[in-house]
N, C-alpha and C positions, 0 to 999 in steps of 0.2 A: 541187501544194503540196509544199514541201520539208520534210523532217523537222527537228525543232527542233535536234537536235545539230549539224546542218550549216548551218542557216539563218543568214544574216548580213545580213539586209536592213536597210539604214539609209537608205532614200531620204528625202529631205527635201522637204516641200511647197514648190513654187515659189510666190512671191507677186508679182503684178503690181500696180504702183502707177500712178495717174494724179494729176496736180495735186499732186505731192509733190516739187517740185524742191528745196525747202528741206531735204528729208530725205535727199537723195541722198548727200551726203558722209558723214553720220553712219551711214547704213545700210551703205554700202560698207565703212567702217572697221570696223563691228561684225562683219561677216562674214569679215574677213580672219583668217588664221592669226596666231598671236602673232609669228612671225618676220617676217610681212609688216607687222603693225601697228606694229612698231618703226620702220618706214620713216617714219611720220608723227610720230614723236617726236624731240625734239632729242637729238642724240648727243654734244653738246659736253661735257656734264658726265660722262656715263657713261664715255666713252673719253678724256676729258681732251684733246679736240681743240680747235683754235681754232674760233671761230664761223664763220669763212669756209669753212674746210675741211669742217666739219660740214654746212653748208648745201649745199655742192657735192656732197658724198657723198649727202645725202638726195635731192637732185634727180635724181642718177643712178639711185638705187634706185627712186624713184617711176616713172621712165620704164620701168624693167625690169618693174614690176608693173602696167603699164597697157596691156595688149594691146588691139588693135582688135577688138572682138567684134561690131561692127555687122553683119557678114555673117550672123550667126546669128539676126538679127531679121527678115530679109527672105526673100522667095521662098516657094515651096510646100514642104510636107513631102514627103519621098520617098513616091512612090505606094504603095510596099509597107507604109508605116507609117501610112497615113491613118486606120486603125481602131484603132491602138494606144491604150491607156488607161493613164494613171498611176493605178493602182487602189489601191495599198496601201503603207503603211509598217508594218513589224512591230516591235512593242515586246514584250520579255519582261517579264512582270509577276509580282509575288510572290503577290498575292491577287486573283483575278479579281473578286470581289464589290466590293472597295474600288475597283478600277480602273473597273469598270462604273458604279459610283455617280458617280465623278468625271466620266467622259466623257459619261455619259448625263444625270445629274441636274444637274451643274454646267455643263458645256459645251453640253448640249442635243442630243447625238448620240442615235442609236437603235441598238440591237442589230439588225443586219440579218440576220446568219446566224452560227451557231456549229457547230462539229464537235468531237466527242470521240474521242480515240484512246487508249483504255486499254491497248491492246496495245503502245503506244510511250510511254505515261506522260505525255501532254500533251493539252490542249484548245486550240482557237483560237476567238476571238470577234471578229467583224468589226463595227466600229461606224462610223457615218457621220452627218453632219448632214442627215438627211432626216426626213420625217414618216412615221409608221408606216403611214399609209393607203397608201403606195406600196410597202410591203414585202409580197410574196406570202405569204399565210398558209396554214397547213394542215400536216399531218404525213404525208400520202400521198406517194408517189414523184413524182407530177406536181407537187405544190406544192413539194417539195424541189428539183426540177429548175428550176422557175421562180425560186425564191429564189436558187439558185446563179447562174443566168444574170443575174438582176438585180444581184446583188452584184458579179460579175466584170466588169460593164460600168459600175459606179458609180465615178466618179473620187473620189479623196480619202478612201478608207477607211483606218482604222487597224486592223491585226490585232493584237489583244492575245493573246499566247501564254503560257499557264499550264502550267508543268511541275509535275507532282504532288508535293506535299510542301513546296514552297517557302514556303507560308503558315505553316508551323510553325517556320521558321528564325528566329533572332534577328537583328534589325537589318536593314539594307539588303542585298538579295541581289544586285542587278545593278549594274554600273558604268554610270553615265549618259553617260560620255564627256566630261564637263565637269570636268576637273581633279579627278577622283574617285579615292579610294584603295581603293574596294571591289574585292575580289578579288586585291589585290596581297599578296605575302608579307611585304613589309617596311614596309607602310604608306605607301609613296611614292605620290603622286598621279600618275595616268596622264592624259596629254593625248590623249584619243581623238578620232576623226574626227567622231562624231555630235555635233550641237549642240542642235537643238530641232525641234519641230514648231510650226506656227503657225496661228492662226485670225484672221479679221478680223471686226470688229464695227462697228455704226453709230457708237457712242460709247464710246471706251476708258475714259473716266473713269466713266461710268455703269455699264458692265459691271464694272469693278473694285470699285465700291461693293457690287454684288451679290455678287461673289466673296468679298469680305471678310466680308460678313454670313453667308455660308455656311461660313466657317471655312477658306477656301483659304489655303495658304501662298504668299506672294509671294517671288520672287527679286528682283524690282524692281517698285515701284509707278510710276505714270505720271510723277511728278515727281522721283523719286529719280535720282541720278546725273546725268551730263552730257546724256544723250539724253532729251528730254521727249516726252510724248504716246504712249508705248508702255509695255507692261508685260510681265513674265515671271511665270508661275505655275509651281508645282511640282505634278506629279501625285503619287499615293501612293508611287510608286517613286523620285521625285526627278527624273524627266525634265522638262525645261523645255518650257513652252508659251508661245510668244510671242503677245501680243495687240496687233494693229495695227488702225488705222481703215480703213474701206472708202472713205473720202473723204480730203480733205486732212489733213495732220498739224496738229493744233491743240494748244494748251497752255492749260490752265485754272489759275487762281490756286492752288487747293489740291486735293490728290488724296485718295483714300480713307484714306490713312494720316496725313492732316493735314500733309503735306509741302508747303511753298510752292514755287511754280515757280522763284522766284529764290533758293531756299535749299536745293536738293536735294543740293548738294555734288558732288564728283567722285569720291567713294569707291567708287561702284558699279563692280565689275569685271565687264564683260560676258562672255558665254559664248563669245566668239571665242577666249578664252585656252585 
């Protein structure tokens, strides 16, 4: 485990979809950088180009950003990596109690393991979507070793890192990476590399009804914006949590915010920016 001052983990959960061909174009556009996303927009107005020239330029740029990645979907993993686990994403948090409430009480994760490092001024809390019955219990060294082994072999954990004293600071402490001005000296928004973490649920619309009743802040409800059937929540530090279906992308007439599917507007600025 690396010390907080040098830790810079920003791994993003990978999401695999089936029966979602209608979502492919929107999802791909959503995850592009802003410089790439402009490829999919008309350039005729912005650059005062003729429509024919703009179309040709757009087609050339699209080819540039559509590499053949099929090779990475086939074949076996390198033998040396067969036991590797995508075990954690680390997020720095201002107040561990508020963060643990969100991830455990709202999203349904459990605190799998935690460690305190007063000599270095920070604690770490590993949460994951598991039932507590599977987590080794006890305070003796044998139990601690079993809990460590269980956690380190558990895919999809989130490591919440708390630096002592941040809970006493005013306002937002950490930059979320999504056009955020936190930490800048001139108030300018920073286009960071981190985007979001993501969960999948049986029914996005039903899950969001529950989230709203629990007072969760939304960045996007299922019917808002151009992309329908998915949502973005904000955790206590402002990090985004994407909510996607475990099955086909569906669209319901009205979402938890009362927004109709055919009237969500295009104003939502997704976090690929």
